[in-house]
C-alpha positions as CSV (number, residue, x, y, z in Angstrom):
1,X,135.9,104.2,237.9
2,X,138.5,105.1,240.6
3,X,142.0,106.0,239.6
4,X,144.2,104.1,242.4
5,X,145.3,101.3,240.3
6,X,147.1,104.1,237.9
7,X,148.6,106.0,240.5
8,X,149.9,102.8,242.1
9,X,150.9,101.8,238.9
10,X,152.7,105.0,238.4
11,X,154.6,104.8,241.4
12,X,155.7,101.3,241.2
13,X,157.0,102.2,237.0
14,X,160.7,102.5,236.8
15,X,162.7,103.2,233.7
16,X,163.5,99.3,232.7
17,X,167.4,98.5,233.2
18,X,168.5,98.8,229.7
19,X,167.7,102.7,229.3
20,X,170.6,105.1,229.9
21,X,169.7,107.6,232.6
22,X,172.2,110.0,230.6
23,X,169.6,109.8,227.5
24,X,166.4,110.8,230.3
25,X,166.2,112.4,233.7
26,X,166.3,109.9,236.3
27,X,162.0,109.6,237.4
28,X,162.2,109.6,241.8
29,X,159.4,108.5,244.2
30,X,159.8,112.6,244.6
31,X,159.5,113.6,240.6
32,X,156.4,110.9,241.1
33,X,154.4,112.4,243.9
34,X,155.4,116.4,242.5
35,X,153.7,115.3,238.9
36,X,150.5,113.5,240.8
37,X,150.5,116.5,242.9
38,X,150.7,119.1,240.4
39,X,148.3,117.9,238.2
40,X,146.0,117.2,240.8
41,X,145.7,120.3,242.2
42,X,145.1,121.7,238.4
43,X,142.5,119.9,238.3
44,X,140.8,120.6,241.4
45,X,141.4,124.2,240.8
46,X,143.9,124.0,243.9
47,X,146.5,126.9,244.4
48,X,149.9,125.5,245.2
49,X,151.7,127.7,247.7
50,X,154.2,129.5,246.3
51,X,157.3,127.3,247.8
52,X,156.1,124.2,246.5
53,X,155.7,125.3,242.6
54,X,157.6,124.5,240.1
55,X,160.4,127.4,239.4
56,X,159.5,129.9,236.8
57,X,162.1,128.5,234.1
58,X,160.7,125.2,234.3
59,X,157.4,126.4,232.6
60,X,153.7,125.8,233.2
61,X,153.0,121.9,233.9
62,X,151.1,120.5,231.3
63,X,151.3,123.6,228.9
64,X,150.6,122.4,225.5
65,X,153.7,124.7,224.5
66,X,156.2,122.4,226.0
67,X,154.9,119.4,223.8
68,X,157.6,117.6,221.5
69,X,156.2,116.0,218.4
70,X,157.9,112.1,218.6
71,X,158.7,110.9,215.7
72,X,158.9,106.8,215.9
73,X,161.4,105.3,213.5
């Protein structure tokens, strides 16, 4: 099974109109491509050039220590 439909779905997705951007950062097309590109590089073992890597203060993409518990109410 190819992930093409999932990638297209993610690229076409936007926050619902009733979600305030003050609560969540905006997810732009550039952000979506960065997420997909860095994840694909990590999964494929491809070294990302330094100028394309996120700043060190942003942490490691998909790092377990960055995960937060979200409680539903």
